[in-house]
VOVEX-610261 format. One record per atom (N, C-alpha, C, O): residue in three letters; x, y, z. Coordinates in steps of 0.001 Angstrom, whole numbers, plus 500000, padded with zeros to 6 digits. Atoms other than C-alpha are relative to their C-alpha. Last residue first. Layout:
N
AlaXYZ/...
This chain:
255
Ser499744498623499586/Ser482376496196524863/Ser498767500844499908/Ser498809502034500221/Gly500569499732498690/Gly481349492579524798/Gly500178501399500472/Gly499778501732501588/Gly501430500264499966/Gly481791492106521093/Gly499372500335501313/Gly498202500714501362/Val500653498789499503/Val485151493793521101/Val498502499808500104/Val497756500764500314/Asp501401499900500395/Asp487184490592520786/Asp499392501249500628/Asp499609501536501805/Arg501018500241498995/Arg490900491145521270/Arg498589500170499442/Arg498342501035498601/Thr500514501383500076/Thr493450490672518500/Thr498826499750500921/Thr498232498673500871/Arg500026500501501375/Arg494612494206517620/Arg499311498643499892/Arg498745498320498848/Phe501192499516500690/Phe493642495585521030/Phe499868499426498595/Phe498757499261498091/Cys501205500622499459/Cys496193493456522851/Cys498760500390499202/Cys497924499539498897/Ala499968501436500272/Ala499204494366520714/Ala498713499314500453/Ala498203498431499764/Trp500059500213501453/Trp498378498085520689/Trp499925498516499672/Trp499094498096498866/Ala501363499661500422/Ala497628498186524426/Ala499822499730498508/Ala498803499183498088/Ala500878501056499499/Ala500878496349525205/Ala498560500244499577/Ala497858499307499195/Cys499763501204500807/Cys502824498709522951/Cys499100498847500437/Cys498570498112499604/Ala500529499793501347/Ala501276501803524559/Ala500151498750499139/Ala499220498372498427/Ser501454499934499923/Ser501861500599528125/Ser499382500122498617/Ser498409499434498307/Leu500465501354499700/Leu505434499579527376/Leu498472499948500057/Leu497853499012499551/Ala499835500794501219/Ala506071502943525708/Ala499517498573500207/Ala498870498002499329/Ser501051499600500932/Ser504612504794528699/Ser500074499193498708/Ser499046498803498155/Trp501293500458499480/Trp506787502888531164/Trp498872500304499007/Trp498021499454498744/Leu500012501452500165/Leu509851503456528983/Leu498684499420500508/Leu498091498558499860/Ala500290500271501410/Ala509058507173528743/Ala499948498496499731/Ala499142498036498922/Met501437499789500179/Met508922507334532551/Met499583499718498556/Met498515499155498313/Val500664501120499326/Val512394505807532725/Val498480500111499833/Val497802499121499557/Leu499789501189500836/Leu513653508279530111/Leu499326498777500617/Leu498742497962499902/Gly500844499889501175/Gly512108511192532001/Gly500118498783499085/Gly499127498320498520/Gly501362500311499602/Gly513721510010535210/Gly499028500078498840/Gly498113499263498730/Val500051501448499773/Val517125509969533535/Val498582499579500384/Val498066498579499885/Val499844500674501291/Val516578513481532167/Val499894498487500156/Val499184497829499395/Pro501091499782500947/Pro515116514888535395/Pro500128499238498689/Pro499160498623498241/Ala499820498712500660/Ala517627513256537778/Ala498931500165498923/Ala498419499168498413/Leu499214500016501223/Leu516203510282539664/Leu500127501409499445/Leu499230502234499619/Leu500716500340501225/Leu514944510860543192/Leu500937500004498802/Leu502057500508498880/Gly499333501108500665/Gly517028510720546381/Gly499312499555498728/Gly499388498381498364/Leu500831501200499919/Leu514559512848548328/Leu500644498786499327/Leu500089497687499364/Gly499927500681498720/Gly516890515748549178/Gly499183498742500131/Gly499159498148501209/Pro498696500389499441/Pro515957518035546351/Pro499851499224501294/Pro498873499366502028/Tyr500329500550498682/Tyr512547518019544608/Tyr501295499505500640/Tyr501557498303500638/Pro498986500710499205/Pro513056520232541551/Pro499453499549501359/Pro498727500282502030/Met499211499014499275/Met509981521036539433/Met501006499250500866/Met500819498060501120/Leu500961498966499613/Leu507646519218537039/Leu500695501160500702/Leu500465502324500373/Leu500286499248501215/Leu510319517157535250/Leu499040501150500308/Leu498983502132499567/Gln499120498837500044/Gln511456516216538735/Gln499966500697498642/Gln500672501682498430/Ile500530498904499194/Ile508388513999539052/Ile500880501239499937/Ile500384502356500077/Gly500087498751500751/Gly509333511800536113/Gly499589501205500809/Gly499269502245500233/Ala498911499905500981/Ala510624508732537910/Ala499981501354499299/Ala501029501960499079/Leu498809499414499388/Leu508339509342540882/Leu501147500163499004/Leu501971501067499143/Asp500336498713499388/Asp505071508830538986/Asp501229500689500588/Asp501408501895500414/Pro500176498895500961/Pro506417506174536626/Pro499714501349500639/Pro500154502376500123/Leu501396500013500411/Leu507849503909539346/Leu499723501237499147/Leu500392502257499309/Phe500103500448501385/Phe511648503905539316/Phe498557499822499540/Phe498315499510498374/Arg499697498859500871/Arg511856506037542471/Arg499937499631498528/Arg499926500510497666/Leu501230499332500413/Leu510065503229544292/Leu500263501159499050/Leu499365501586498325/Ala500423500522501304/Ala513335501269544314/Ala498728500669499498/Ala498439500620498302/Pro499462499214501114/Pro514555503545547128/Pro499542499522498625/Pro499496500316497685/Ile499960500963501117/Ile512211501877549672/Ile500492500750498761/Ile499671501214497970/Ala499834501346499450/Ala512623503628553035/Ala500144498950498906/Ala500787497920499108/Gly498821499999499148/Gly513206507098551597/Gly500298498626500565/Gly501461498248500709/Val498814500173500836/Val510745506411548763/Val501279500009500835/Val502270499398500435/Phe499255501208499651/Phe507942505788551251/Phe501306499844499239/Phe502032498873499450/Ser499901500129498550/Ser506124509128551408/Ser500891498829500412/Ser501403498793501531/Val498916499123499560/Val506855509761547734/Val500193499917501510/Val501268500237502016/Thr498686500647500078/Thr504789506680546899/Thr501126500879500541/Thr502110500370501079/Ile499966501191499153/Ile501368507888548112/Ile501379499343499989/Ile501786498752500989/Gly498941500027498998/Gly501932511396546795/Gly500112498757500844/Gly500837498753501838/Leu500396499192498843/Leu498867512397544780/Leu500956499852501175/Leu500755500472502220/Val499600498615500246/Val500595511124541629/Val499568500926501135/Val500051502055501228/Leu498551499872500146/Leu500465507563542939/Leu500409501461499842/Leu501318501935500523/Pro499348499993498680/Pro496891507778544243/Pro501518500165499920/Pro502130500742500819/Val500272498766499268/Val495770508853540730/Val500611499992501407/Val501226500987501791/Leu499084498889500233/Leu497540506051538881/Leu499754501225500875/Leu500709501857501328/Val498572500317499966/Val496045502743540025/Val500863501258500000/Val501778501380500815/Ile499674500622498717/Ile492462503644540969/Ile501504499772500135/Ile502064499915501222/Leu500099498978498959/Leu492161506051538040/Leu500398499438501358/Leu501081500107502134/Thr498919499030500180/Thr493426503472535578/Thr500002501047501101/Thr501053501383501646/Val498754500636499568/Val491136500769536932/Val501166500987499916/Val501998501063500820/Val500057500088498535/Val488119503075536578/Val501293499403500547/Val501849499909501522/Tyr499116498990499415/Tyr489097503950533006/Tyr499989499966501526/Tyr500809500626502165/Thr500739499070499153/Thr487703500684531714/Thr500967501014500587/Thr502103500679500924/Arg501321499770500580/Arg488739498154529082/Arg499128500905500860/Arg497914500956500660/Ala500987500357498970/Ala491711497156531321/Ala498561500095499491/Ala497647499568500126/Leu499739501344499494/Leu494242497075528478/Leu498908499531500952/Leu498486498376500907/Ile500297500933501094/Ile492728500096526757/Ile500207498556500458/Ile499417497674500120/Thr501455500036500174/Thr492685501992530054/Thr499604499031498890/Thr498634498286499033/Ile500564500833498936/Ile496305501076530780/Ile498490499865499844/Ile497929498794500078/Gly499649501398500241/Gly497371502452527405/Gly499406499071501041/Gly498871498015500702/Gly500759500499501138/Gly495487505711527852/Gly500272498535499722/Gly499348497771499444/Ala501394500189499578/Ala496866506271531333/Ala499157499438498864/Ala498318498563499081/Leu500013501117499058/Leu500441505731530133/Leu498571499692500436/Leu498160498532500459/Val499863501206500817/Val499802508029527175/Val499983498750500866/Val499377497742500503/Gly501241500211500736/Gly498508510725529526/Gly500033498746499151/Gly499057497995499111/Leu501004500451499035/Leu501457510340531883/Leu498663499732499307/Leu497984498753499617/Leu499701501389499654/Leu503945510533529012/Leu498962499441500964/Leu498572498279500852/Thr500177500836501187/Thr502368513709527641/Thr500197498523500343/Thr499368497684499988/Tyr501432500131500262/Tyr501990515329531064/Tyr499743499073498807/Tyr498829498250498837/Asn500602500798498933/Asn505625514660531944/Asn498518499758499729/Asn498043498628499839/Val499573501384500195/Val506875515929528576/Val499353499088501036/Val498865498009500702/Cys500678500510501199/Cys504820519112528869/Cys500353498546499744/Cys499483497744499405/Val501397500223499629/Val506054519659532429/Val499229499413498820/Val498451498474498988/Gly500057501220499205/Gly509641519178531278/Gly498587499668500433/Gly498197498501500456/Leu499903501112500935/Leu509131521807528575/Leu499917498673500737/Leu499278497734500262/Leu501314500087500652/Leu507945524214531264/Leu499988498868498974/Leu498994498153498846/Asn500910500572499013/Asn511109523466533270/Asn498598499834499400/Asn497941498817499619/Trp499745501441499973/Trp513233524072530192/Trp499070499297500986/Trp498625498175500745/Gly500484500543501267/Gly511620527478529792/Gly500196498495499926/Gly499313497766499474/Met501458500046499863/Met512155528227533477/Met499369499461498722/Met498366498749498776/Ala500337501165499173/Ala515821527289533109/Ala498495499864500184/Ala497978498751500281/Pro500078501201500842/Pro516092529755530219/Pro499626498747500799/Pro498959497849500285/Thr498706500599500335/Thr515276532522532726/Thr499826498804499056/Thr498743498224498982/Phe500046501462499911/Phe512208534743532922/Phe501310499413499470/Phe501871499891498484/Glu498977500465499064/Glu513161538390533347/Glu500000498480500154/Glu500828497929500880/Glu498688499794500625/Glu511303539590530239/Glu501143499545500903/Glu502287499447500458/Pro499745500965501085/Pro508153537996531654/Pro501369500147499356/Pro501996499152498993/Arg500731499592501192/Arg508446540078534862/Arg500332499035498871/Arg501397498418498896/Leu499227499721501202/Leu509653538192537909/Leu499070500476498892/Leu497971499949498718/Gly500035500931501104/Gly507924538360541264/Gly500881500427498834/Gly501467501510498834/His499152501149499681/His508701540105544556/His500094499018498824/His500929498113498845/Glu498591499603500074/Glu507415543478543393/Glu500947498842500280/Glu502137498929499978/Gly499715498573500004/Gly503989541959542718/Gly501484500294499861/Gly502139499774498958/Leu498972499749498980/Leu503776538288543629/Leu500380501475500072/Leu501069501902500998/Ser500667499796498710/Ser500487538148541708/Ser500997500214501140/Ser500620500669502220/Ala500635498677499995/Ala502390538677538443/Ala499366500291501355/Ala499418501423501837/Gln498929498998499959/Gln504710535733539130/Gln499415501407500023/Gln499957502292500686/Glu499405499954498668/Glu501701533629540027/Glu501112501027500084/Glu501217501749501075/Val500931499503498985/Val499682534497536939/Val500681500124501356/Val500540501143502033/Leu500232498571500203/Leu502534534138534432/Leu499139500586501117/Leu499426501668501628/Leu498738499297499815/Leu503674530770535789/Leu499798501515499883/Leu500277502278500722/Ser499711499998498563/Ser500155529465536122/Ser501251500802500307/Ser501297501577501263/Ala500866498981499403/Ala499411530492532524/Ala500252500105501501/Ala500262501206502054/Gly499491498713500468/Gly502422528502531329/Gly499187501152500574/Gly499737502174500984/Ile498913499633499084/Ile501238525683533571/Ile500685501277499542/Ile501218502025500361/Gly500442499945498609/Gly497886525492531800/Gly501097500450500946/Gly500889501356501753/Leu500918498882499777/Leu499019526430528284/Leu499621500140501472/Leu499609501246502011/Phe499431498735500474/Phe502132524252528031/Phe499102501183500335/Phe499571502193500861/Gly498817499621499239/Gly500933521390530197/Gly500525501364499606/Gly500830502192500464/Ala500452499693498636/Ala497440521249528719/Ala501178500437500864/Ala501058501373501654/Leu500602498671500047/Leu498956521462525239/Leu499516500430501378/Leu499662501589501766/Ala498897499051500158/Ala501203518485526028/Ala499474501434499961/Ala500069502333500556/Cys499333499897498693/Cys498187516584527346/Cys501176500966499939/Cys501409501719500885/Leu500857499219499101/Leu496219517349524175/Leu500638500169501377/Leu500526501232501988/Val500042498603500449/Val499075516202521919/Val499180500856500962/Val499607501947501341/Gly498706499357499801/Gly499749512993523850/Gly499988501477499644/Gly500530502303500379/Ile499789499814498556/Ile496091512035524069/Ile501300500749500254/Ile501340501697501038/Leu500892498917499581/Leu495614512593520329/Leu500177500300501490/Leu500230501463501892/Leu499425498763500523/Leu498671510448519599/Leu499154501195500414/Leu499689502226500821/Leu498859499644499160/Leu497367507745521937/Leu500691501268499502/Leu501185502060500305/Lys500435499626498653/Lys493952507646520269/Lys501180500495500834/Lys501095501544501472/Ala500678498709500088/Ala495375507692516737/Ala499554500487501373/Ala499698501667501694/Ala498992498971500262/Ala497871504911517496/Ala499364501387499958/Ala499927502348500482/Val499227499788498779/Val495148502782519088/Val501018501121499803/Val501167501988500664/Ile500898499386499007/Ile492837503208516104/Ile500772500337501275/Ile500675501446501799/Arg500137498597500377/Arg495646502540513613/Arg499108500740501000/Arg499346501908501310/Gly498800499314499526/Gly496473499308515393/Gly499954501485499702/Gly500489502299500454/Arg500155499621498594/Arg492876498271514839/Arg501226500715500560/Arg501100501588501420/Arg498617500059499506/Arg493115498360511068/Arg500022500473501452/Arg500134501668501726/Pro499624501396499711/Pro489402497676510447/Pro501428499840500514/Pro501711498901501258/Thr498540500042500166/Thr488580501394510780/Thr500487498601500351/Thr500895498352501486/Ala499624498886500870/Ala484827501907510277/Ala501498500014499709/Ala501927500452498642/Leu500560500248501332/Leu483960498470511654/Leu500422501088499016/Leu500680500807497846/Val499226501089500599/Val486341498991514588/Val499493499673498601/Val500288499372497711/Thr498668499497500328/Thr484799502373515389/Thr500829498938499294/Thr501513499227498312/Thr500138499160501190/Thr481285500944515210/Thr501354500533499543/Thr501640500586498347/Arg500259500911501119/Arg482248498185517651/Arg499869500790498698/Arg500394500377497664/Leu498758500604500458/Leu483786500780519954/Leu499792499072498812/Leu500612499051497894/Gln499589499426501276/Gln480649502890520217/Gln501203499286499403/Gln501499499460498221/Gly500158500986501058/Gly479130500701522930/Gly500420500481498626/Gly500124499829497625/Asp501177499713500826/Asp478626503687525243/Asp499813499030498835/Asp498906499211498022/Leu501219499779499229/Leu480897502571528079/Leu498769500141499118/Leu497701499630499457/Tyr500340501255499337/Tyr483814500998526223/Tyr498691500132500782/Tyr498051499130501100/Glu500744500868500927/Glu483799503980523887/Glu499664498638500603/Glu498789497932500101/Ala501414499620500047/Ala484751506304526758/Ala499188499049499131/Ala498026498775499429/Gly500930500949499403/Gly487990504414527423/Gly498534500319499886/Gly497702499490500255/Ser499778501384500420/Ser490776505915525308/Ser498932499041500495/Ser498809497935499968/Ile499841500076501452/Ile489687509546525449/Ile500129498562499537/Ile499563498188498510/Leu501286499780500656/Leu488359509201528990/Leu500106499870498483/Leu499235499279497845/Ser500880501138499753/Ser491530507638530354/Ser498671500146499279/Ser498157499178498718/Gly499541501137500795/Gly493823510203528777/Gly499091498794500131/Gly498853498076499160/Leu500156499661501412/Leu491769513069530207/Leu500415498833499106/Leu499679498450498197/Leu501423500129500332/Leu491482511439533642/Leu499754500297498528/Leu498941499627497892/Ile500326501430499954/Ile495248510978533833/Ile498543499773499597/Ile498238498877498810/Val499392500581501197/Val495775514581532722/Val499706498498499924/Val499402497968498855/Leu500851499611501111/Leu493323515753535376/Leu500530499450498685/Leu499753499069497810/Pro501225500808499986/Pro495154513760538041/Pro499059500330498848/Pro498377499447498328/Gln499773501388500387/Gln498438515386536865/Gln498746499128500085/Gln498492498377499143/Gly500543500277501323/Gly497221518983536998/Gly500126498545499588/Gly499440498105498665/Phe501455500033499888/Phe497685519273540741/Phe499340499733498646/Phe498187499308498579/Gly500413501268499410/Gly501335518307540343/Gly498496499872500108/Gly497958498767500033/Ala499986501039501034/Ala501857521212537949/Ala499551498651500542/Ala498906497879499833/Thr501369500415500318/Thr500737523735540593/Thr499960498857498990/Thr498896498285498752/Glu500475500894498941/Glu504238523953542075/Glu498574499529499747/Glu498117498570500370/Phe499839501404500376/Phe505425525305538721/Phe499484499040501075/Phe499266497860500799/Gly500866500269501147/Gly504030528768539305/Gly500071498550499590/Gly499093497986499099/His501366499566499715/His506827529866541634/His499146499885498726/His499488500451497688/Ser500897501149499898/Ser509872527780540720/Ser498551500390500272/Ser497652499557500160/Glu500259500540501327/Glu511949530703539412/Glu499024498818500028/Glu498465498450498995/Leu500955499124500673/Leu511629532396542809/Leu499625499463498622/Leu498480499606498192/Ala499377499232501080/Ala513331529458544498/Ala498958500804499234/Ala497902500282498877/Phe500566500495501249/Phe511406528407547626/Phe500537500866498868/Phe500256502064498826/Gln500303501432499894/Gln512741528647551159/Gln499533499392498682/Gln499450498172498544/Gly498829500832500248/Gly514486531975550523/Gly499726498510500044/Gly500578497720499636/Arg499604499995501405/Arg511228533863550121/Arg501143499037499722/Arg501169498385498678/Arg499629501386500303/Arg509928532902553540/Arg500497499855498574/Arg500508498755498021/Ser499006500433499016/Ser509844536475554917/Ser500473498574499738/Ser501508498160500259/Pro498629499594500377/Pro508141537603551695/Pro501067499513500973/Pro502217499326500577/Asp499405499352498829/Asp505006535549552585/Asp501448500367499664/Asp502288499473499563/Phe498544500061499875/Phe503032534698549459/Phe500488500808501194/Phe500066501943501411/Ser499695500354498608/Ser499283534344549991/Ser501499499932500266/Ser501921499440501313/Leu500602499006499114/Leu498397536237546808/Leu500299499728501471/Leu500276500640502298/Gly499298498728500113/Gly500853534160544809/Gly499467501048500955/Gly500234501813501540/Ser498672500140499415/Ser499496530847546062/Ser500757501324499964/Ser501425501686500933/Ala500156500087498547/Ala495895531843545366/Ala501353499913500695/Ala501562500530501739/Leu500421498680499534/Leu496831532951541854/Leu499859500018501522/Leu500316500947502189/Ala498819499137500038/Ala498761529740541256/Ala499662501397500494/Ala500458502019501197/Leu499189500345498829/Leu495774527684542378/Leu501245500876500072/Leu501686501255501158/Met500730499524498825/Met493592529502539863/Met500781499710501277/Met500844500544502180/Ala499849498545499947/Ala496210528996537151/Ala499279500583501211/Ala499772501520501840/Pro498651499629499526/Pro496416525271537921/Pro500197501510500114/Pro500847501980501048/Val499788500268498578/Val492593524963537709/Val501418500350500465/Val501563501004501497/Val500405498912499113/Val492153526682534333/Val500401499773501458/Val500862500700502125/Leu499465498707500417/Leu493892524610531648/Leu499778501083501049/Leu500593501995501185/Ala498541500110500030/Ala493430521179533211/Ala500650501318499596/Ala501797501582499958/Ala499522499975498618/Ala489847522182534064/Ala501521499933500054/Ala502145500611500870/Ala500120498620499525/Ala489152523010530417/Ala500524500131501431/Ala501193501108501766/Leu498965499223500674/Leu490502519620529369/Leu499967501456500454/Leu501012502062500692/Val498717500354499386/Val488365517886532001/Val501135500802499363/Val502030501274500064/Thr499948499444498644/Thr485240519748530860/Thr501347499728500659/Thr501930500619501278/Arg499836498545500115/Arg485809519060527162/Arg500145500636501378/Arg500934501563501563/Ile498630499758500453/Ile486350515372527938/Ile500253501497499870/Ile501320501978500252/Ser499074500351498925/Ser483174515151530026/Ser501443500296499605/Ser502217500806500415/Arg499899498892499060/Arg481144517046527432/Arg501020499709501094/Arg501723500614501545/Leu500359500388498636/Leu481856514408524812/Leu500225501167500951/Leu501321501722501019/Ser501456500092499950/Ser481783515598521187/Ser499513499627501401/Ser498321499727501694/Phe500578498703499693/Phe485347516790521596/Phe498477500026499923/Phe497850501046500206/Ala499551499489498705/Ala486691513266521882/Ala499284501305500354/Ala498789501464501470/Lys500663500744498921/Lys484607511827519053/Lys500370500579501367/Lys499518500704502247/Thr501426499658500013/Thr485725514546516621/Thr499263499319501143/Thr498453499946501826/Leu500119498615499537/Leu489380514152517572/Leu498536500415500083/Leu498113501048501050/Glu499784500009498554/Glu489164510366517256/Glu499863501402500585/Glu499337501570501685/Ala501171500619499384/Ala487611510707513793/Ala500135499982501520/Ala499169500248502234/Gly501096499039500036/Gly490298513164512734/Gly498744499455500656/Gly498023500183501340/Leu499693498984498995/Leu493004510761513888/Leu498887501051500058/Leu498492501493501137/Ala500210500625498686/Ala491427507922511921/Ala500236501013501115/Ala499490501055502094/His501438500182499846/His491170510136508821/His499677499399501371/His498733499825502036/Arg500553498676499715/Arg494767511253509287/Arg498488499924500177/Arg497918500623501015/Phe499713499707498588/Phe495755507588509519/Phe499459501372500378/Phe498946501548501483/Arg500928500764499162/Arg493949506882506270/Arg500255500242501482/Arg499322500271502285/Leu501335499426500148/Leu495799509689504518/Leu499002499279500890/Leu498175499913501546/His500044498743499258/His499162508572505890/His498612500618499941/His498126501156500936/Ile499946500332498571/Ile498582505010504711/Ile499879501258500840/Ile499138501295501823/Thr501319500519499643/Thr497516506269501265/Thr499934499661501481/Thr498925499925502135/Gln500928498871499977/Gln500658508412500975/Gln498595499555500413/Gln497905500262501148/Thr499843499282498736/Thr502823505442501958/Thr499018501157500109/Thr498496501429501190/Pro499170498797500049/Pro501469503429499057/Pro500031500728501340/Pro499042500772502072/Met500858498804500000/Met500000500000500000/Met500892501243500000/Met501817501323500809/
C-alpha cells in the first residue's frame, strides 16, 4: 500500500478520534479544568506569598508547584479519550469503520499525547505568568524569565504527555478507566513519595521517575530529570505497545 495512502487513512482515523473526543462534554470539561485549575491555584498561592519565607522556595519555581495538581486531570483526560467507547458501545462501530485496529490505538494515543502536552504548556504557562504577576514586586516580569524556566515548562509538557499516554494504554488494556484512576491517581497524589526514603526502588515507578520534570525536589534521592524522564518514557512505551498488541486481537463484542 502506498505510503501516501497510509498517511491519509491515519489522518482520517486521527480526525475521527478528535471529533469523538470533543463531542463528549466530560472530555471538554476535564481539558478546560486542566487549563484553568492550575492557574487559579497559582493565583491563590501568589496572593498568599510571605516575603519572609522567600528563601525557602526558588523564585523561578513559583508557578510550577501547581503542575502536580494537573496530573490527576491529565490521567482522567487520557483515560476518557481511550475508554469512553467501552461505556457507550461505540467501539464496535469504530472497529467496523477502521478495520486496522492498530491505527485506532495509534490515533487515540497520539491525540492524548498532543492534548496533554497542550494542557501542560498552556495550563502551567498560565500558572507561571499568573503567580509571578500576583507576587507583585517580589515576582519576575516575563522579560526576566530565565532559560531554566523554559526548560522546566518543557519538562512539564513531557511529563503530562507521558502520563497521559500511560493512562490511555492502561485503560485500553483494562477496558475501563476506573482501573486506571484507581492505580495512577493515588500515585501522583503522593502515596509513593512518602515511602521512597525507606524503599529507594520506588523512584523507578512512573510517577516518581518523572516527578522532577515538574519542578526540583531536592533531598529525596529521586532520579535526575533526564534519567527520570527516560524511565517514565519506557513505562509509557510499554503501556502503549501492550495496548496496541492486545487491542489488535481482542474481541470487542462485549464492549
